[in-house]
N, CA, C and O atoms as a CHARMM CRD file, in Angstrom:
* protein
*
  212
    1    1 GLY  N     19.36400  -8.11500  -6.15000 PROA 1      0.00000
    2    1 GLY  CA    18.03500  -8.62200  -5.93600 PROA 1      0.00000
    3    1 GLY  C     17.07500  -7.49800  -5.61200 PROA 1      0.00000
    4    1 GLY  O     17.47200  -6.34700  -5.42900 PROA 1      0.00000
    5    2 THR  N     15.83600  -7.84800  -5.54600 PROA 2      0.00000
    6    2 THR  CA    14.78400  -6.89100  -5.21300 PROA 2      0.00000
    7    2 THR  C     13.91000  -7.46600  -4.10500 PROA 2      0.00000
    8    2 THR  O     13.97000  -8.65500  -3.78900 PROA 2      0.00000
    9    3 TYR  N     13.10900  -6.60300  -3.53500 PROA 3      0.00000
   10    3 TYR  CA    12.14600  -6.99000  -2.51000 PROA 3      0.00000
   11    3 TYR  C     10.76600  -6.57300  -2.97500 PROA 3      0.00000
   12    3 TYR  O     10.61000  -5.52500  -3.60200 PROA 3      0.00000
   13    4 THR  N      9.76500  -7.38300  -2.67300 PROA 4      0.00000
   14    4 THR  CA     8.39000  -7.07100  -3.03200 PROA 4      0.00000
   15    4 THR  C      7.60400  -6.82800  -1.75400 PROA 4      0.00000
   16    4 THR  O      7.64600  -7.62800  -0.81900 PROA 4      0.00000
   17    5 VAL  N      6.88200  -5.70400  -1.72700 PROA 5      0.00000
   18    5 VAL  CA     6.05900  -5.34200  -0.58000 PROA 5      0.00000
   19    5 VAL  C      4.60100  -5.41800  -1.02100 PROA 5      0.00000
   20    5 VAL  O      4.19900  -4.74200  -1.96700 PROA 5      0.00000
   21    6 PHE  N      3.81000  -6.24200  -0.33400 PROA 6      0.00000
   22    6 PHE  CA     2.38300  -6.36000  -0.60300 PROA 6      0.00000
   23    6 PHE  C      1.62700  -5.62100   0.49600 PROA 6      0.00000
   24    6 PHE  O      1.84700  -5.87100   1.68100 PROA 6      0.00000
   25    7 LEU  N      0.73800  -4.71200   0.10200 PROA 7      0.00000
   26    7 LEU  CA    -0.02900  -3.91100   1.05400 PROA 7      0.00000
   27    7 LEU  C     -1.51300  -4.06700   0.74800 PROA 7      0.00000
   28    7 LEU  O     -1.90600  -4.11500  -0.41800 PROA 7      0.00000
   29    8 LYS  N     -2.33600  -4.14500   1.78900 PROA 8      0.00000
   30    8 LYS  CA    -3.78200  -4.30600   1.60100 PROA 8      0.00000
   31    8 LYS  C     -4.55100  -3.47200   2.61300 PROA 8      0.00000
   32    8 LYS  O     -4.09800  -3.23300   3.73200 PROA 8      0.00000
   33    9 ILE  N     -5.73300  -3.03600   2.18000 PROA 9      0.00000
   34    9 ILE  CA    -6.74700  -2.51100   3.09000 PROA 9      0.00000
   35    9 ILE  C     -7.87700  -3.52300   3.02200 PROA 9      0.00000
   36    9 ILE  O     -8.46400  -3.74000   1.96200 PROA 9      0.00000
   37   10 LEU  N     -8.17800  -4.13800   4.15200 PROA 10     0.00000
   38   10 LEU  CA    -9.16500  -5.20600   4.17300 PROA 10     0.00000
   39   10 LEU  C    -10.50900  -4.72400   4.69000 PROA 10     0.00000
   40   10 LEU  O    -10.59600  -4.02100   5.69700 PROA 10     0.00000
   41   11 ALA  N    -11.54600  -5.11700   3.97900 PROA 11     0.00000
   42   11 ALA  CA   -12.92100  -4.91600   4.42400 PROA 11     0.00000
   43   11 ALA  C    -13.38700  -6.25900   4.99800 PROA 11     0.00000
   44   11 ALA  O    -12.67300  -7.25500   4.88900 PROA 11     0.00000
   45   12 PRO  N    -14.56300  -6.29400   5.60000 PROA 12     0.00000
   46   12 PRO  CA   -15.01300  -7.55600   6.20000 PROA 12     0.00000
   47   12 PRO  C    -15.07000  -8.73800   5.22200 PROA 12     0.00000
   48   12 PRO  O    -14.80300  -9.87300   5.62000 PROA 12     0.00000
   49   13 VAL  N    -15.40700  -8.49300   3.97200 PROA 13     0.00000
   50   13 VAL  CA   -15.60500  -9.59800   3.03700 PROA 13     0.00000
   51   13 VAL  C    -14.44800  -9.76900   2.05800 PROA 13     0.00000
   52   13 VAL  O    -14.07200 -10.89200   1.72300 PROA 13     0.00000
   53   14 GLN  N    -13.88600  -8.65800   1.60400 PROA 14     0.00000
   54   14 GLN  CA   -12.83300  -8.71900   0.59000 PROA 14     0.00000
   55   14 GLN  C    -11.93000  -7.50000   0.70100 PROA 14     0.00000
   56   14 GLN  O    -12.30000  -6.51100   1.33400 PROA 14     0.00000
   57   15 PRO  N    -10.75400  -7.55900   0.09500 PROA 15     0.00000
   58   15 PRO  CA    -9.86400  -6.38900   0.13300 PROA 15     0.00000
   59   15 PRO  C    -10.47200  -5.19000  -0.59600 PROA 15     0.00000
   60   15 PRO  O    -11.08300  -5.33700  -1.65500 PROA 15     0.00000
   61   16 MET  N    -10.29600  -4.00900  -0.01800 PROA 16     0.00000
   62   16 MET  CA   -10.74400  -2.77500  -0.67100 PROA 16     0.00000
   63   16 MET  C     -9.67200  -2.23500  -1.60600 PROA 16     0.00000
   64   16 MET  O     -9.97600  -1.62000  -2.62900 PROA 16     0.00000
   65   17 LEU  N     -8.40900  -2.47100  -1.24300 PROA 17     0.00000
   66   17 LEU  CA    -7.28300  -1.97600  -2.03400 PROA 17     0.00000
   67   17 LEU  C     -6.10400  -2.90700  -1.81500 PROA 17     0.00000
   68   17 LEU  O     -5.81900  -3.32000  -0.69100 PROA 17     0.00000
   69   18 GLU  N     -5.41900  -3.23200  -2.91300 PROA 18     0.00000
   70   18 GLU  CA    -4.19700  -4.02600  -2.83100 PROA 18     0.00000
   71   18 GLU  C     -3.12700  -3.34200  -3.66700 PROA 18     0.00000
   72   18 GLU  O     -3.37500  -2.94200  -4.80500 PROA 18     0.00000
   73   19 LEU  N     -1.94500  -3.21200  -3.09800 PROA 19     0.00000
   74   19 LEU  CA    -0.81300  -2.61300  -3.80500 PROA 19     0.00000
   75   19 LEU  C      0.38000  -3.54800  -3.71400 PROA 19     0.00000
   76   19 LEU  O      0.55900  -4.26500  -2.72900 PROA 19     0.00000
   77   20 LYS  N      1.18700  -3.52500  -4.75700 PROA 20     0.00000
   78   20 LYS  CA     2.43100  -4.29700  -4.75800 PROA 20     0.00000
   79   20 LYS  C      3.54100  -3.38700  -5.25000 PROA 20     0.00000
   80   20 LYS  O      3.45000  -2.80800  -6.33200 PROA 20     0.00000
   81   21 PHE  N      4.57900  -3.26700  -4.45600 PROA 21     0.00000
   82   21 PHE  CA     5.74800  -2.47700  -4.82600 PROA 21     0.00000
   83   21 PHE  C      6.95400  -3.39900  -4.93400 PROA 21     0.00000
   84   21 PHE  O      7.18500  -4.22900  -4.05500 PROA 21     0.00000
   85   22 VAL  N      7.71200  -3.25900  -5.99500 PROA 22     0.00000
   86   22 VAL  CA     8.99800  -3.93600  -6.12200 PROA 22     0.00000
   87   22 VAL  C     10.06000  -2.86500  -5.91000 PROA 22     0.00000
   88   22 VAL  O     10.13500  -1.88900  -6.65600 PROA 22     0.00000
   89   23 VAL  N     10.87100  -3.06200  -4.89100 PROA 23     0.00000
   90   23 VAL  CA    11.86100  -2.05600  -4.50200 PROA 23     0.00000
   91   23 VAL  C     13.25900  -2.67700  -4.50100 PROA 23     0.00000
   92   23 VAL  O     13.40100  -3.89800  -4.43800 PROA 23     0.00000
   93   24 PRO  N     14.28500  -1.83400  -4.57200 PROA 24     0.00000
   94   24 PRO  CA    15.64100  -2.35100  -4.74900 PROA 24     0.00000
   95   24 PRO  C     16.31100  -2.93400  -3.50800 PROA 24     0.00000
   96   24 PRO  O     17.29000  -3.67100  -3.62100 PROA 24     0.00000
   97   25 ASP  N     15.78400  -2.60600  -2.31300 PROA 25     0.00000
   98   25 ASP  CA    16.49500  -3.08400  -1.12400 PROA 25     0.00000
   99   25 ASP  C     15.54700  -3.27600   0.06100 PROA 25     0.00000
  100   25 ASP  O     14.41700  -2.79000   0.06900 PROA 25     0.00000
  101   26 LYS  N     16.04700  -3.99900   1.05500 PROA 26     0.00000
  102   26 LYS  CA    15.25200  -4.33000   2.23800 PROA 26     0.00000
  103   26 LYS  C     14.89600  -3.09200   3.05200 PROA 26     0.00000
  104   26 LYS  O     13.80800  -3.02200   3.62500 PROA 26     0.00000
  105   27 LYS  N     15.79400  -2.12300   3.11100 PROA 27     0.00000
  106   27 LYS  CA    15.53800  -0.90000   3.87600 PROA 27     0.00000
  107   27 LYS  C     14.31800  -0.16600   3.32700 PROA 27     0.00000
  108   27 LYS  O     13.45900   0.26900   4.09300 PROA 27     0.00000
  109   28 THR  N     14.23900  -0.02600   2.01400 PROA 28     0.00000
  110   28 THR  CA    13.09300   0.64200   1.38900 PROA 28     0.00000
  111   28 THR  C     11.81600  -0.15200   1.63400 PROA 28     0.00000
  112   28 THR  O     10.77100   0.42900   1.92700 PROA 28     0.00000
  113   29 ALA  N     11.89200  -1.46700   1.51800 PROA 29     0.00000
  114   29 ALA  CA    10.72900  -2.32200   1.76900 PROA 29     0.00000
  115   29 ALA  C     10.22600  -2.14200   3.19600 PROA 29     0.00000
  116   29 ALA  O      9.02100  -2.02000   3.41700 PROA 29     0.00000
  117   30 ASN  N     11.12300  -2.12400   4.15400 PROA 30     0.00000
  118   30 ASN  CA    10.73200  -1.94000   5.55500 PROA 30     0.00000
  119   30 ASN  C     10.13900  -0.56200   5.80800 PROA 30     0.00000
  120   30 ASN  O      9.18600  -0.42900   6.57500 PROA 30     0.00000
  121   31 THR  N     10.69100   0.45800   5.17400 PROA 31     0.00000
  122   31 THR  CA    10.16200   1.81700   5.33200 PROA 31     0.00000
  123   31 THR  C      8.72500   1.89000   4.83500 PROA 31     0.00000
  124   31 THR  O      7.86100   2.44600   5.51200 PROA 31     0.00000
  125   32 ILE  N      8.46900   1.33800   3.66500 PROA 32     0.00000
  126   32 ILE  CA     7.11000   1.33000   3.10700 PROA 32     0.00000
  127   32 ILE  C      6.17000   0.57000   4.03400 PROA 32     0.00000
  128   32 ILE  O      5.07800   1.04600   4.34400 PROA 32     0.00000
  129   33 TYR  N      6.58900  -0.59300   4.46800 PROA 33     0.00000
  130   33 TYR  CA     5.76300  -1.42500   5.33700 PROA 33     0.00000
  131   33 TYR  C      5.41100  -0.70100   6.63700 PROA 33     0.00000
  132   33 TYR  O      4.26000  -0.72900   7.07200 PROA 33     0.00000
  133   34 LYS  N      6.38800  -0.06100   7.24800 PROA 34     0.00000
  134   34 LYS  CA     6.15900   0.63000   8.52000 PROA 34     0.00000
  135   34 LYS  C      5.23300   1.83600   8.37500 PROA 34     0.00000
  136   34 LYS  O      4.44900   2.12000   9.28100 PROA 34     0.00000
  137   35 LYS  N      5.31100   2.54300   7.25900 PROA 35     0.00000
  138   35 LYS  CA     4.47500   3.73300   7.04900 PROA 35     0.00000
  139   35 LYS  C      3.04700   3.38300   6.64500 PROA 35     0.00000
  140   35 LYS  O      2.14300   4.20700   6.78700 PROA 35     0.00000
  141   36 TRP  N      2.83700   2.17100   6.14400 PROA 36     0.00000
  142   36 TRP  CA     1.54300   1.78900   5.58700 PROA 36     0.00000
  143   36 TRP  C      0.40700   1.93200   6.59300 PROA 36     0.00000
  144   36 TRP  O     -0.64500   2.47300   6.25100 PROA 36     0.00000
  145   37 GLU  N      0.58800   1.47000   7.80600 PROA 37     0.00000
  146   37 GLU  CA    -0.50000   1.50200   8.78900 PROA 37     0.00000
  147   37 GLU  C     -0.99900   2.92300   9.03300 PROA 37     0.00000
  148   37 GLU  O     -2.20600   3.13900   9.14500 PROA 37     0.00000
  149   38 ASP  N     -0.10400   3.88400   9.11600 PROA 38     0.00000
  150   38 ASP  CA    -0.49700   5.27300   9.36200 PROA 38     0.00000
  151   38 ASP  C     -1.02300   5.97300   8.11600 PROA 38     0.00000
  152   38 ASP  O     -1.84200   6.88600   8.22500 PROA 38     0.00000
  153   39 LYS  N     -0.57500   5.56700   6.94900 PROA 39     0.00000
  154   39 LYS  CA    -0.88900   6.29000   5.71600 PROA 39     0.00000
  155   39 LYS  C     -1.93500   5.61500   4.84000 PROA 39     0.00000
  156   39 LYS  O     -2.37200   6.20700   3.85300 PROA 39     0.00000
  157   40 ALA  N     -2.34900   4.40200   5.16600 PROA 40     0.00000
  158   40 ALA  CA    -3.22400   3.62800   4.28400 PROA 40     0.00000
  159   40 ALA  C     -4.53400   4.34800   3.95800 PROA 40     0.00000
  160   40 ALA  O     -4.91100   4.42700   2.78900 PROA 40     0.00000
  161   41 SER  N     -5.22200   4.86600   4.95100 PROA 41     0.00000
  162   41 SER  CA    -6.51500   5.50000   4.68100 PROA 41     0.00000
  163   41 SER  C     -6.35200   6.76300   3.85000 PROA 41     0.00000
  164   41 SER  O     -7.17400   7.04400   2.97800 PROA 41     0.00000
  165   42 GLU  N     -5.30800   7.51500   4.11100 PROA 42     0.00000
  166   42 GLU  CA    -5.03400   8.72700   3.33200 PROA 42     0.00000
  167   42 GLU  C     -4.73200   8.37400   1.87000 PROA 42     0.00000
  168   42 GLU  O     -5.23600   9.02100   0.95200 PROA 42     0.00000
  169   43 LEU  N     -3.92100   7.36100   1.66800 PROA 43     0.00000
  170   43 LEU  CA    -3.58800   6.94300   0.30300 PROA 43     0.00000
  171   43 LEU  C     -4.80900   6.40000  -0.42600 PROA 43     0.00000
  172   43 LEU  O     -4.99500   6.66000  -1.61500 PROA 43     0.00000
  173   44 TYR  N     -5.64300   5.64100   0.29100 PROA 44     0.00000
  174   44 TYR  CA    -6.87000   5.12900  -0.31600 PROA 44     0.00000
  175   44 TYR  C     -7.73300   6.29200  -0.80500 PROA 44     0.00000
  176   44 TYR  O     -8.24100   6.25900  -1.92500 PROA 44     0.00000
  177   45 SER  N     -7.89700   7.30200   0.01900 PROA 45     0.00000
  178   45 SER  CA    -8.70800   8.46400  -0.36300 PROA 45     0.00000
  179   45 SER  C     -8.15300   9.15600  -1.59900 PROA 45     0.00000
  180   45 SER  O     -8.91000   9.53000  -2.49500 PROA 45     0.00000
  181   46 VAL  N     -6.84900   9.32900  -1.65300 PROA 46     0.00000
  182   46 VAL  CA    -6.22200   9.99100  -2.80700 PROA 46     0.00000
  183   46 VAL  C     -6.43400   9.16900  -4.07500 PROA 46     0.00000
  184   46 VAL  O     -6.81600   9.71400  -5.11100 PROA 46     0.00000
  185   47 VAL  N     -6.19100   7.87700  -3.99900 PROA 47     0.00000
  186   47 VAL  CA    -6.36100   7.01500  -5.17400 PROA 47     0.00000
  187   47 VAL  C     -7.82000   7.00300  -5.61200 PROA 47     0.00000
  188   47 VAL  O     -8.11600   7.16600  -6.79600 PROA 47     0.00000
  189   48 TYR  N     -8.72600   6.81200  -4.67000 PROA 48     0.00000
  190   48 TYR  CA   -10.15100   6.75800  -4.98800 PROA 48     0.00000
  191   48 TYR  C    -10.62200   8.06500  -5.62100 PROA 48     0.00000
  192   48 TYR  O    -11.25700   8.05600  -6.67500 PROA 48     0.00000
  193   49 ASP  N    -10.31200   9.17800  -4.98200 PROA 49     0.00000
  194   49 ASP  CA   -10.74500  10.48000  -5.49800 PROA 49     0.00000
  195   49 ASP  C    -10.15000  10.77000  -6.87100 PROA 49     0.00000
  196   49 ASP  O    -10.82300  11.33600  -7.73200 PROA 49     0.00000
  197   50 THR  N     -8.90900  10.39100  -7.07900 PROA 50     0.00000
  198   50 THR  CA    -8.26000  10.62200  -8.36400 PROA 50     0.00000
  199   50 THR  C     -8.92900   9.81700  -9.47100 PROA 50     0.00000
  200   50 THR  O     -9.09800  10.31700 -10.58300 PROA 50     0.00000
  201   51 LEU  N     -9.30200   8.60000  -9.18300 PROA 51     0.00000
  202   51 LEU  CA    -9.88400   7.73500 -10.21000 PROA 51     0.00000
  203   51 LEU  C    -11.37600   7.96000 -10.41900 PROA 51     0.00000
  204   51 LEU  O    -11.88400   7.72800 -11.51600 PROA 51     0.00000
  205   52 VAL  N    -12.07800   8.40300  -9.39900 PROA 52     0.00000
  206   52 VAL  CA   -13.53100   8.56000  -9.49600 PROA 52     0.00000
  207   52 VAL  C    -13.92400   9.94400  -9.99300 PROA 52     0.00000
  208   52 VAL  O    -14.90000  10.07400 -10.73200 PROA 52     0.00000
  209   53 ASP  N    -13.19600  10.96600  -9.60900 PROA 53     0.00000
  210   53 ASP  CA   -13.55100  12.33400 -10.01700 PROA 53     0.00000
  211   53 ASP  C    -13.26900  12.57100 -11.47900 PROA 53     0.00000
  212   53 ASP  O    -13.51000  13.66800 -11.98400 PROA 53     0.00000
């Protein structure tokens, strides 16, 4: 089986970024989930800058 991890950065009105990862096991899903809070703004900046520049 697989696990799906849904991640969001929420603005007051609507989500600014939504990601979905399908991973092979619960351990990987938990690792991603736990790191998201600390890494979300950094990842948003990288994605935004990569797509806009």
